[in-house]
VOTI-704811 format. One record per residue: residue in three letters; x, y, z of N, C-alpha, C, O in turn. Coordinates in steps of 0.1 Angstrom, whole numbers. Last residue first. Layout:
BEGIN
{site "ALA", {X, Y, Z}, {X, Y, Z}, {X, Y, Z}, {X, Y, Z}}
...
***
This chain:
BEGIN
{site "UNK", {207, -182, 175}, {216, -192, 178}, {222, -198, 189}, {230, -207, 188}}
{site "UNK", {187, -162, 178}, {185, -178, 177}, {197, -188, 177}, {197, -200, 180}}
{site "UNK", {203, -139, 175}, {194, -141, 187}, {191, -159, 186}, {193, -166, 196}}
{site "UNK", {210, -140, 150}, {224, -142, 159}, {215, -144, 172}, {219, -152, 181}}
{site "UNK", {187, -138, 136}, {195, -150, 132}, {209, -153, 145}, {215, -163, 148}}
{site "UNK", {178, -112, 140}, {173, -123, 145}, {182, -137, 144}, {182, -145, 154}}
{site "UNK", {203, -98, 129}, {202, -99, 144}, {190, -110, 150}, {191, -116, 161}}
{site "UNK", {197, -110, 104}, {209, -109, 107}, {209, -109, 125}, {215, -117, 132}}
{site "UNK", {173, -97, 96}, {176, -108, 97}, {191, -110, 102}, {186, -119, 108}}
{site "UNK", {183, -66, 101}, {168, -73, 109}, {171, -87, 109}, {173, -92, 120}}
{site "UNK", {199, -69, 78}, {203, -62, 95}, {192, -68, 103}, {195, -74, 113}}
{site "UNK", {179, -71, 57}, {195, -78, 62}, {196, -76, 74}, {190, -84, 81}}
{site "UNK", {166, -45, 62}, {160, -63, 60}, {171, -74, 65}, {171, -82, 74}}
{site "UNK", {184, -31, 57}, {176, -30, 68}, {171, -43, 71}, {172, -50, 81}}
{site "UNK", {188, -31, 27}, {200, -36, 38}, {191, -34, 47}, {184, -41, 40}}
{site "UNK", {163, -28, 17}, {174, -41, 14}, {184, -42, 24}, {189, -53, 28}}
{site "UNK", {163, 0, 23}, {151, -12, 31}, {160, -27, 27}, {162, -36, 36}}
{site "UNK", {179, 11, 7}, {182, 9, 22}, {173, 1, 28}, {176, -5, 39}}
{site "UNK", {172, 1, -18}, {185, -4, -13}, {184, -1, 3}, {188, -10, 11}}
{site "UNK", {146, 17, -17}, {151, 5, -21}, {161, -1, -16}, {159, -9, -8}}
{site "UNK", {154, 41, -16}, {154, 42, -9}, {150, 21, -6}, {152, 14, 5}}
{site "UNK", {170, 47, -39}, {182, 47, -32}, {173, 39, -17}, {180, 32, -9}}
{site "UNK", {149, 40, -61}, {163, 31, -54}, {169, 33, -48}, {178, 25, -46}}
{site "UNK", {136, 62, -52}, {129, 50, -51}, {145, 37, -51}, {148, 29, -43}}
{site "UNK", {154, 80, -63}, {148, 83, -49}, {143, 65, -46}, {148, 59, -38}}
{site "UNK", {154, 74, -91}, {166, 76, -82}, {165, 74, -70}, {173, 66, -64}}
{site "UNK", {125, 75, -96}, {131, 64, -97}, {145, 61, -88}, {147, 52, -81}}
{site "UNK", {121, 103, -93}, {111, 95, -80}, {119, 81, -81}, {121, 74, -71}}
{site "UNK", {133, 114, -115}, {137, 114, -106}, {133, 108, -93}, {141, 109, -84}}
{site "UNK", {114, 100, -138}, {130, 98, -135}, {134, 103, -122}, {141, 95, -117}}
{site "UNK", {85, 89, -124}, {93, 96, -128}, {106, 95, -130}, {111, 87, -122}}
{site "UNK", {75, 59, -119}, {75, 67, -113}, {85, 77, -122}, {94, 71, -127}}
{site "UNK", {71, 30, -131}, {57, 40, -135}, {62, 57, -129}, {54, 66, -132}}
{site "UNK", {93, 19, -128}, {89, 19, -141}, {80, 31, -149}, {79, 37, -159}}
{site "UNK", {90, 15, -101}, {100, 19, -107}, {98, 24, -125}, {104, 33, -130}}
{site "UNK", {73, -4, -96}, {68, 12, -95}, {80, 18, -100}, {78, 30, -104}}
{site "UNK", {82, -26, -112}, {67, -23, -114}, {70, -6, -109}, {70, 4, -117}}
{site "UNK", {103, -30, -91}, {105, -28, -106}, {99, -23, -114}, {103, -17, -124}}
{site "UNK", {98, -36, -66}, {106, -23, -73}, {102, -20, -84}, {99, -9, -88}}
{site "UNK", {76, -45, -48}, {75, -47, -63}, {84, -35, -69}, {78, -26, -75}}
{site "UNK", {83, -67, -22}, {84, -54, -30}, {84, -55, -43}, {91, -64, -49}}
{site "UNK", {83, -93, -5}, {80, -80, -1}, {81, -66, -8}, {79, -55, -2}}
{site "UNK", {82, -125, -20}, {86, -107, -20}, {80, -101, -13}, {69, -105, -12}}
{site "UNK", {72, -151, 4}, {70, -141, -10}, {79, -128, -8}, {82, -122, 3}}
{site "UNK", {69, -168, 24}, {85, -161, 16}, {83, -155, 5}, {91, -154, -3}}
{site "UNK", {48, -169, 35}, {49, -179, 25}, {66, -177, 19}, {72, -185, 12}}
{site "UNK", {45, -144, 49}, {41, -163, 54}, {41, -171, 45}, {34, -181, 46}}
{site "UNK", {55, -123, 46}, {65, -131, 49}, {59, -144, 50}, {66, -154, 52}}
{site "UNK", {33, -104, 49}, {45, -103, 40}, {53, -112, 37}, {60, -111, 27}}
{site "UNK", {16, -109, 70}, {15, -112, 60}, {26, -111, 47}, {25, -118, 37}}
{site "UNK", {37, -96, 93}, {38, -113, 92}, {30, -111, 79}, {40, -110, 71}}
{site "UNK", {49, -68, 94}, {39, -74, 92}, {41, -88, 86}, {47, -90, 75}}
{site "UNK", {73, -53, 92}, {71, -66, 99}, {63, -74, 102}, {64, -84, 109}}
{site "UNK", {70, -39, 63}, {78, -40, 74}, {77, -52, 83}, {82, -62, 78}}
{site "UNK", {55, -38, 39}, {49, -39, 52}, {56, -40, 66}, {51, -42, 77}}
{site "UNK", {67, -19, 15}, {66, -32, 18}, {62, -28, 33}, {64, -18, 39}}
{site "UNK", {60, 5, 0}, {62, -7, -9}, {64, -20, 0}, {64, -31, -5}}
{site "UNK", {42, 28, 1}, {47, 19, 8}, {52, 9, 1}, {43, 4, -6}}
{site "UNK", {48, 58, -18}, {48, 47, -17}, {51, 33, -7}, {63, 28, -7}}
{site "UNK", {39, 90, -25}, {44, 83, -11}, {38, 68, -11}, {27, 65, -7}}
{site "UNK", {41, 108, -57}, {32, 100, -48}, {44, 96, -38}, {56, 98, -40}}
{site "UNK", {43, 132, -80}, {47, 129, -68}, {39, 121, -59}, {30, 127, -53}}
{site "UNK", {25, 125, -104}, {36, 134, -108}, {47, 134, -93}, {59, 136, -95}}
{site "UNK", {4, 108, -111}, {19, 105, -112}, {32, 112, -107}, {44, 109, -105}}
{site "UNK", {-24, 110, -110}, {-18, 111, -98}, {-7, 105, -102}, {-6, 94, -96}}
{site "UNK", {-46, 106, -131}, {-34, 114, -134}, {-23, 121, -120}, {-17, 132, -119}}
{site "UNK", {-61, 83, -128}, {-68, 99, -119}, {-51, 108, -120}, {-46, 116, -111}}
{site "UNK", {-52, 69, -137}, {-64, 69, -143}, {-67, 81, -140}, {-74, 89, -146}}
{site "UNK", {-23, 62, -124}, {-28, 67, -139}, {-39, 69, -141}, {-39, 71, -153}}
{site "UNK", {-38, 50, -100}, {-27, 65, -104}, {-32, 71, -116}, {-39, 80, -119}}
{site "UNK", {-51, 30, -117}, {-57, 38, -108}, {-50, 51, -106}, {-55, 61, -109}}
{site "UNK", {-25, 11, -116}, {-36, 18, -129}, {-43, 27, -120}, {-35, 34, -114}}
{site "UNK", {-12, 13, -93}, {-7, 17, -103}, {-18, 22, -115}, {-20, 33, -120}}
{site "UNK", {-34, -4, -78}, {-31, 7, -74}, {-27, 19, -86}, {-32, 30, -88}}
{site "UNK", {-36, -25, -95}, {-45, -20, -93}, {-42, -8, -89}, {-47, 2, -95}}
{site "UNK", {-10, -35, -89}, {-9, -31, -102}, {-24, -21, -103}, {-23, -10, -110}}
{site "UNK", {-8, -42, -61}, {-3, -26, -64}, {-8, -25, -79}, {-9, -13, -82}}
{site "UNK", {-26, -63, -61}, {-33, -50, -58}, {-26, -39, -58}, {-31, -28, -57}}
{site "UNK", {-11, -80, -80}, {-25, -79, -82}, {-27, -69, -78}, {-28, -60, -87}}
{site "UNK", {8, -85, -60}, {10, -81, -71}, {2, -74, -77}, {5, -62, -81}}
{site "UNK", {0, -97, -38}, {1, -81, -34}, {4, -77, -48}, {3, -65, -49}}
{site "UNK", {-9, -123, -46}, {-22, -116, -46}, {-14, -101, -43}, {-21, -92, -45}}
{site "UNK", {19, -135, -69}, {10, -131, -54}, {6, -124, -55}, {10, -115, -62}}
{site "UNK", {11, -147, -96}, {21, -142, -91}, {9, -139, -79}, {-3, -141, -79}}
{site "UNK", {-5, -162, -121}, {0, -170, -109}, {8, -165, -96}, {12, -173, -87}}
{site "UNK", {-31, -159, -132}, {-22, -149, -128}, {-17, -153, -121}, {-21, -150, -110}}
{site "UNK", {-55, -170, -142}, {-49, -165, -153}, {-34, -158, -149}, {-26, -153, -157}}
{site "UNK", {-66, -179, -114}, {-58, -191, -125}, {-54, -184, -139}, {-48, -191, -147}}
{site "UNK", {-58, -159, -87}, {-63, -157, -100}, {-57, -168, -110}, {-46, -167, -115}}
{site "UNK", {-70, -153, -53}, {-60, -165, -63}, {-66, -164, -79}, {-78, -168, -81}}
{site "UNK", {-76, -133, -47}, {-67, -135, -39}, {-58, -150, -50}, {-46, -154, -53}}
{site "UNK", {-83, -106, -72}, {-85, -121, -64}, {-74, -126, -59}, {-63, -124, -64}}
{site "UNK", {-99, -71, -58}, {-86, -81, -67}, {-91, -95, -61}, {-98, -98, -51}}
{site "UNK", {-119, -45, -64}, {-116, -53, -60}, {-106, -62, -64}, {-103, -60, -76}}
{site "UNK", {-122, -9, -50}, {-121, -17, -62}, {-113, -31, -57}, {-104, -31, -48}}
{site "UNK", {-144, 16, -39}, {-137, 0, -36}, {-136, -12, -48}, {-145, -19, -53}}
{site "UNK", {-154, 42, -30}, {-148, 36, -42}, {-137, 23, -38}, {-125, 23, -34}}
{site "UNK", {-164, 48, -6}, {-172, 40, -13}, {-167, 36, -24}, {-172, 27, -30}}
{site "UNK", {-145, 53, 25}, {-143, 54, 15}, {-156, 45, 7}, {-159, 35, 13}}
{site "UNK", {-143, 43, 53}, {-153, 55, 48}, {-149, 61, 35}, {-149, 73, 34}}
{site "UNK", {-157, 7, 58}, {-147, 19, 52}, {-153, 31, 47}, {-164, 32, 41}}
{site "UNK", {-176, -10, 62}, {-168, -2, 74}, {-158, 8, 69}, {-152, 15, 76}}
{site "UNK", {-195, -22, 46}, {-196, -21, 59}, {-191, -10, 69}, {-195, -5, 79}}
{site "UNK", {-170, -26, 27}, {-187, -16, 24}, {-190, -19, 38}, {-180, -14, 42}}
{site "UNK", {-157, -48, 37}, {-152, -33, 32}, {-165, -22, 28}, {-164, -10, 28}}
{site "UNK", {-174, -67, 40}, {-165, -60, 51}, {-164, -47, 45}, {-170, -37, 49}}
{site "UNK", {-179, -74, 13}, {-190, -70, 22}, {-185, -63, 36}, {-192, -54, 41}}
{site "UNK", {-155, -79, 2}, {-160, -68, -2}, {-176, -65, 9}, {-181, -54, 11}}
{site "UNK", {-138, -100, 7}, {-137, -89, 18}, {-151, -77, 12}, {-155, -68, 20}}
{site "UNK", {-133, -115, -14}, {-144, -120, -4}, {-143, -109, 6}, {-149, -112, 16}}
{site "UNK", {-116, -101, -29}, {-128, -98, -36}, {-138, -106, -23}, {-150, -103, -22}}
{site "UNK", {-94, -79, -15}, {-98, -91, -19}, {-110, -94, -23}, {-117, -85, -17}}
{site "UNK", {-90, -40, -23}, {-95, -54, -15}, {-98, -68, -17}, {-107, -68, -25}}
{site "UNK", {-82, -11, -23}, {-79, -22, -31}, {-78, -31, -23}, {-67, -33, -17}}
{site "UNK", {-100, 22, -18}, {-95, 12, -13}, {-94, -3, -21}, {-104, -7, -26}}
{site "UNK", {-93, 53, -24}, {-99, 39, -31}, {-88, 33, -24}, {-76, 35, -22}}
{site "UNK", {-104, 88, -15}, {-98, 74, -15}, {-99, 61, -23}, {-109, 62, -31}}
{site "UNK", {-117, 117, -32}, {-123, 104, -25}, {-109, 92, -27}, {-105, 89, -38}}
{site "UNK", {-98, 149, -30}, {-109, 135, -34}, {-108, 128, -25}, {-103, 128, -14}}
{site "UNK", {-64, 154, -24}, {-77, 155, -27}, {-84, 150, -34}, {-80, 146, -45}}
{site "UNK", {-42, 136, -20}, {-45, 147, -16}, {-57, 153, -16}, {-61, 158, -6}}
{site "UNK", {-51, 104, -22}, {-48, 111, -29}, {-52, 127, -18}, {-61, 128, -11}}
{site "UNK", {-45, 70, -17}, {-50, 82, -4}, {-47, 94, -11}, {-37, 98, -5}}
{site "UNK", {-52, 38, -21}, {-47, 49, -26}, {-53, 60, -19}, {-65, 60, -16}}
{site "UNK", {-42, 13, 0}, {-54, 23, -2}, {-47, 32, -8}, {-37, 35, -4}}
{site "UNK", {-47, -24, -4}, {-42, -14, -6}, {-48, -4, -7}, {-59, -4, -13}}
{site "UNK", {-41, -62, 6}, {-48, -48, 1}, {-43, -36, 0}, {-32, -35, 5}}
{site "UNK", {-28, -82, 22}, {-29, -76, 8}, {-35, -66, 3}, {-30, -62, -8}}
{site "UNK", {-39, -84, 47}, {-25, -77, 43}, {-21, -74, 28}, {-13, -66, 24}}
{site "UNK", {-59, -102, 51}, {-48, -108, 46}, {-33, -101, 44}, {-22, -106, 42}}
{site "UNK", {-84, -84, 57}, {-77, -99, 63}, {-64, -105, 63}, {-59, -112, 71}}
{site "UNK", {-83, -51, 69}, {-79, -61, 57}, {-77, -73, 63}, {-70, -74, 72}}
{site "UNK", {-101, -28, 84}, {-92, -37, 85}, {-91, -50, 77}, {-99, -59, 79}}
{site "UNK", {-107, 3, 77}, {-110, -10, 73}, {-98, -18, 73}, {-88, -18, 66}}
{site "UNK", {-108, 29, 81}, {-114, 28, 90}, {-117, 9, 85}, {-128, 3, 89}}
{site "UNK", {-85, 47, 64}, {-96, 41, 58}, {-108, 36, 68}, {-120, 38, 63}}
{site "UNK", {-61, 51, 77}, {-68, 61, 67}, {-82, 56, 57}, {-87, 61, 47}}
{site "UNK", {-62, 32, 95}, {-60, 44, 98}, {-65, 57, 88}, {-70, 67, 90}}
{site "UNK", {-61, 11, 78}, {-69, 9, 87}, {-71, 26, 94}, {-82, 30, 96}}
{site "UNK", {-36, 13, 66}, {-49, 12, 58}, {-62, 15, 66}, {-72, 22, 62}}
{site "UNK", {-17, 9, 84}, {-19, 23, 81}, {-31, 25, 71}, {-35, 36, 67}}
{site "UNK", {-22, -14, 93}, {-27, -4, 103}, {-22, 8, 98}, {-21, 17, 105}}
{site "UNK", {-16, -30, 69}, {-29, -31, 79}, {-34, -19, 85}, {-46, -14, 84}}
{site "UNK", {6, -16, 48}, {4, -19, 61}, {-9, -16, 64}, {-14, -5, 63}}
{site "UNK", {-5, 0, 23}, {-3, -12, 22}, {-4, -21, 37}, {-12, -31, 39}}
{site "UNK", {-7, 29, 5}, {-4, 22, 18}, {-9, 9, 17}, {-19, 7, 10}}
{site "UNK", {-4, 55, -14}, {-3, 46, -17}, {2, 36, -2}, {14, 35, 1}}
{site "UNK", {-8, 91, -13}, {-6, 80, -11}, {-6, 66, -14}, {-13, 67, -25}}
{site "UNK", {-5, 120, -37}, {-15, 108, -34}, {0, 97, -25}, {12, 96, -29}}
{site "UNK", {8, 141, -45}, {-4, 142, -46}, {-11, 128, -40}, {-24, 127, -40}}
{site "UNK", {31, 158, -23}, {24, 143, -26}, {11, 147, -32}, {3, 155, -26}}
{site "UNK", {47, 178, -7}, {42, 179, -23}, {38, 169, -29}, {41, 168, -41}}
{site "UNK", {45, 179, 18}, {58, 172, 14}, {56, 173, -2}, {65, 168, -8}}
{site "UNK", {27, 200, 28}, {42, 199, 31}, {49, 196, 22}, {58, 202, 16}}
{site "UNK", {5, 180, 16}, {8, 190, 8}, {23, 195, 12}, {31, 196, 3}}
{site "UNK", {7, 156, 38}, {13, 156, 26}, {12, 169, 16}, {20, 168, 6}}
{site "UNK", {-2, 173, 58}, {13, 169, 58}, {22, 167, 47}, {33, 170, 44}}
{site "UNK", {-28, 177, 52}, {-16, 190, 54}, {-4, 187, 53}, {5, 195, 50}}
{site "UNK", {-32, 152, 48}, {-34, 160, 36}, {-28, 171, 41}, {-20, 177, 32}}
{site "UNK", {-35, 145, 80}, {-26, 140, 68}, {-24, 147, 52}, {-14, 145, 45}}
{site "UNK", {-55, 160, 87}, {-41, 163, 90}, {-31, 159, 81}, {-22, 165, 75}}
{site "UNK", {-78, 153, 74}, {-72, 167, 70}, {-56, 167, 74}, {-48, 172, 67}}
{site "UNK", {-83, 130, 90}, {-78, 131, 73}, {-72, 143, 68}, {-63, 143, 59}}
{site "UNK", {-88, 138, 114}, {-71, 133, 114}, {-69, 131, 98}, {-58, 129, 92}}
{site "UNK", {-109, 152, 112}, {-96, 159, 114}, {-82, 154, 111}, {-72, 160, 107}}
{site "UNK", {-125, 131, 99}, {-125, 143, 92}, {-111, 152, 96}, {-105, 158, 87}}
{site "UNK", {-134, 104, 104}, {-123, 111, 112}, {-116, 124, 106}, {-104, 126, 106}}
{site "UNK", {-163, 94, 102}, {-156, 95, 89}, {-146, 100, 101}, {-153, 101, 111}}
{site "UNK", {-179, 70, 125}, {-179, 82, 117}, {-165, 85, 111}, {-155, 78, 115}}
{site "UNK", {-172, 34, 122}, {-169, 42, 127}, {-171, 56, 120}, {-166, 57, 109}}
{site "UNK", {-190, 3, 117}, {-184, 15, 111}, {-187, 27, 118}, {-198, 32, 121}}
{site "UNK", {-178, -31, 130}, {-185, -13, 133}, {-179, -5, 124}, {-167, -4, 122}}
***
């Protein structure tokens, strides 16, 4: 069911983005995608590019096109293959690559907020696939953003290890 666009909520997010001087957000976690687009992704590989100004773009798995068109607040929907015979990488790499291409296309490369992983989302760890593509985004970010992203990635890896250690000790 398509809900009416929540203009007030999207305006609040854009106001926060303005305070942080962000040109765009790239979100991947299903709860964040649905929060900003009204679309609940099936596998968790999808992404949403949410600019401070203008229409957002949903990057969705090909089989989900009808669902995305029916429920998403945005009409700009770009598709990627879950399985691509020419590209053996996991699907989230293709969706993030589409996000990078879109950011470049719209000249949204100055300062962006990127959700590199989905934290506790199970889809990120279904088959032991990596949860971040730090190198892809680091190449794309301006030099100052690279340093910040490296620090964030290191903190995230540390948090992931600590989370694993806590779970491991709880299971022992």
